[in-house]
LOLODREN-108955 format. One record per atom (N, C-alpha, C): y, z, x; residue in one letter. Coordinates in steps of 0.05 Angstrom, whole numbers, padded with zeros to 5 digits, always signed. Example, Ala and Ser with C-alpha at 12.3 -4.5 7.8 and 13.67 -1.06 7.14 Angstrom:
<rs>
-00114+00156+00264A
-00090+00156+00246A
-00066+00156+00264A
-00045+00142+00257S
-00021+00143+00273S
+00001+00157+00258S
</rs>
This chain:
<rs>
-00353+00488-00146X
-00335+00474-00161X
-00345+00444-00159X
-00345+00428-00181X
-00349+00399-00182X
-00323+00386-00175X
-00333+00365-00153X
-00305+00347-00144X
-00313+00321-00156X
-00331+00317-00174X
-00334+00293-00183X
-00310+00279-00197X
-00301+00291-00218X
-00280+00279-00233X
-00255+00276-00221X
-00243+00295-00200X
-00228+00289-00185X
-00228+00268-00164X
-00252+00264-00154X
-00256+00244-00138X
-00260+00215-00149X
-00263+00209-00174X
-00263+00187-00189X
-00233+00181-00198X
-00215+00203-00202X
-00191+00198-00209X
-00178+00188-00180X
-00186+00199-00156X
-00168+00191-00134X
-00181+00165-00123X
-00208+00157-00128X
-00212+00129-00118X
-00201+00108-00136X
-00199+00115-00162X
-00186+00097-00182X
-00153+00089-00169X
-00142+00114-00165X
-00111+00111-00154X
-00113+00098-00128X
-00129+00100-00110X
-00134+00086-00086X
-00136+00056-00091X
-00150+00047-00110X
-00152+00022-00117X
-00134+00009-00131X
-00116+00026-00146X
-00098+00011-00164X
-00068+00009-00148X
-00064+00024-00122X
-00044+00026-00107X
-00041-00002-00097X
-00060-00015-00082X
-00055-00043-00072X
-00051-00064-00093X
-00061-00062-00121X
-00057-00082-00141X
-00032-00079-00150X
-00019-00053-00152X
+00007-00050-00157X
+00026-00062-00137X
+00019-00055-00115X
+00037-00066-00092X
+00039-00095-00093X
+00015-00108-00092X
+00015-00139-00096X
+00032-00148-00116X
+00029-00136-00141X
+00046-00149-00161X
+00076-00144-00163X
+00086-00124-00147X
+00111-00116-00139X
+00122-00136-00121X
+00106-00140-00101X
+00114-00161-00083X
+00113-00189-00089X
+00097-00196-00105X
+00101-00218-00118X
+00128-00223-00138X
+00129-00202-00155X
+00157-00202-00168X
+00177-00203-00151X
+00175-00191-00130X
+00202-00189-00115X
+00209-00215-00105X
+00194-00235-00110X
+00200-00262-00096X
+00228-00272-00110X
+00230-00262-00134X
+00259-00273-00147X
+00280-00252-00145X
+00278-00234-00132X
+00297-00208-00132X
+00313-00212-00109X
+00337-00196-00105X
+00352-00198-00082X
+00342-00183-00057X
+00355-00184-00037X
+00345-00168-00010X
+00347-00135-00014X
+00364-00127-00030X
+00362-00098-00028X
+00339-00090-00046X
+00329-00102-00063X
+00304-00094-00079X
+00277-00097-00058X
+00280-00116-00040X
+00258-00122-00024X
+00259-00100-00002X
+00281-00089+00006X
+00284-00071+00026X
+00274-00039+00010X
+00281-00039-00014X
+00268-00013-00028X
+00240-00016-00033X
+00230-00040-00038X
+00204-00044-00041X
+00188-00038-00016X
+00200-00049+00009X
+00189-00042+00032X
+00187-00013+00038X
+00205+00005+00028X
+00201+00034+00034X
+00183+00047+00011X
+00174+00034-00011X
+00154+00043-00028X
+00129+00036-00014X
+00124+00014-00003X
+00102+00004+00008X
+00093+00024+00032X
+00112+00031+00045X
+00106+00048+00068X
+00097+00074+00061X
+00113+00089+00038X
+00105+00117+00029X
+00080+00113+00016X
+00074+00091-00003X
+00045+00089-00016X
+00021+00085+00009X
+00030+00074+00029X
+00007+00072+00050X
+00004+00102+00058X
+00024+00114+00066X
+00020+00147+00074X
+00005+00161+00052X
+00013+00156+00027X
-00003+00169+00005X
-00033+00160+00004X
-00034+00135+00011X
-00066+00126+00007X
-00081+00138+00033X
-00068+00139+00053X
-00083+00158+00078X
-00088+00183+00072X
-00072+00199+00058X
-00076+00227+00050X
-00095+00226+00022X
-00098+00208+00008X
-00120+00203-00011X
-00146+00200+00001X
-00147+00178+00021X
-00172+00174+00038X
-00181+00204+00053X
-00167+00213+00060X
-00172+00235+00076X
-00187+00257+00057X
-00171+00263+00037X
-00183+00279+00011X
-00214+00267+00002X
-00212+00243-00004X
-00241+00233-00010X
-00261+00240+00010X
-00249+00237+00034X
-00277+00241+00056X
-00281+00269+00058X
-00265+00286+00057X
-00267+00315+00062X
-00284+00321+00035X
-00275+00313+00011X
-00290+00321-00012X
-00317+00308-00014X
-00322+00293-00002X
-00352+00274-00006X
-00369+00281+00018X
-00365+00300+00034X
-00373+00301+00061X
-00410+00312+00057X
-00411+00323+00032X
-00441+00327+00027X
-00452+00306+00006X
-00442+00292-00004X
-00453+00270-00022X
-00462+00246-00007X
-00481+00234-00022X
-00495+00211-00014X
-00484+00186-00009X
-00468+00182-00032X
-00453+00157-00037X
-00431+00156-00017X
-00429+00173+00004X
-00408+00172+00023X
-00397+00142+00034X
-00420+00129+00042X
-00415+00103+00056X
-00402+00082+00036X
-00405+00082+00008X
-00398+00064-00010X
-00367+00074-00011X
-00362+00096-00015X
-00336+00103-00019X
-00315+00101+00003X
-00331+00100+00025X
-00315+00097+00057X
-00305+00069+00053X
-00324+00051+00051X
-00317+00023+00049X
-00299+00016+00029X
-00299+00027+00005X
-00273+00023-00015X
-00253+00029-00004X
-00253+00059+00007X
-00225+00070+00017X
-00213+00052+00038X
-00233+00044+00059X
-00216+00025+00084X
-00211-00002+00066X
-00230-00013+00054X
-00215-00042+00045X
-00189-00036+00031X
-00188-00014+00013X
-00160-00010+00004X
-00137-00005+00022X
-00145+00011+00040X
-00126+00021+00064X
-00113-00010+00077X
-00138-00029+00083X
-00131-00050+00103X
-00116-00072+00085X
-00121-00072+00058X
-00104-00090+00039X
-00077-00081+00036X
-00071-00054+00032X
-00049-00044+00032X
-00030-00050+00060X
-00046-00043+00081X
-00029-00047+00111X
-00023-00076+00113X
-00041-00098+00101X
-00033-00124+00106X
-00008-00126+00082X
-00007-00117+00062X
+00011-00122+00046X
+00041-00110+00059X
+00038-00087+00066X
+00063-00079+00086X
+00073-00094+00110X
+00052-00099+00121X
+00062-00120+00145X
+00078-00144+00138X
+00064-00158+00116X
+00075-00183+00099X
+00107-00175+00088X
+00102-00154+00075X
+00131-00148+00064X
+00151-00145+00088X
+00145-00133+00108X
+00167-00127+00133X
+00174-00155+00143X
+00149-00171+00147X
+00162-00196+00161X
+00179-00216+00140X
+00171-00215+00115X
+00187-00229+00096X
+00214-00215+00095X
+00220-00190+00092X
+00245-00178+00091X
+00262-00183+00120X
+00249-00182+00138X
+00262-00187+00167X
+00271-00214+00172X
+00255-00234+00158X
+00261-00262+00164X
+00287-00264+00141X
+00282-00255+00117X
+00311-00258+00100X
+00332-00244+00110X
+00333-00220+00127X
+00356-00208+00138X
+00365-00227+00164X
+00350-00239+00174X
+00364-00251+00198X
+00373-00280+00184X
+00361-00294+00164X
+00378-00316+00149X
+00403-00304+00143X
+00408-00285+00128X
+00427-00275+00118X
+00447-00271+00141X
+00439-00258+00158X
+00456-00254+00182X
+00469-00279+00197X
+00452-00299+00200X
+00461-00325+00208X
+00477-00341+00191X
+00478-00333+00163X
+00493-00346+00143X
+00519-00331+00143X
+00522-00306+00151X
+00550-00291+00149X
+00564-00297+00174X
+00550-00308+00197X
+00562-00307+00223X
+00561-00336+00232X
+00560-00356+00215X
+00558-00387+00220X
+00582-00391+00237X
+00607-00383+00224X
+00633-00397+00236X
+00648-00376+00251X
</rs>
């Protein structure tokens, strides 16, 4: 069975997920806290999905010669998604602390 079309689709999905996550993170700048919390859940689940896709790519490309290029693409996409997850976590945590201080000021 030829894995090539399926691997191209998975690689393109793997590269589009961090781009979509970045766009949503920028869009969330003007949204309320509940949207940011929901976005944070999306980012976590998309990171897990990306790990599964990366595993599938590495298993599917064990016999191919361009394995190193696809491994570098996979690792860069995973690293950027992990950076977005950490940034979103810090941002939501900071906003929750500010909201807690504002509610308990007096």
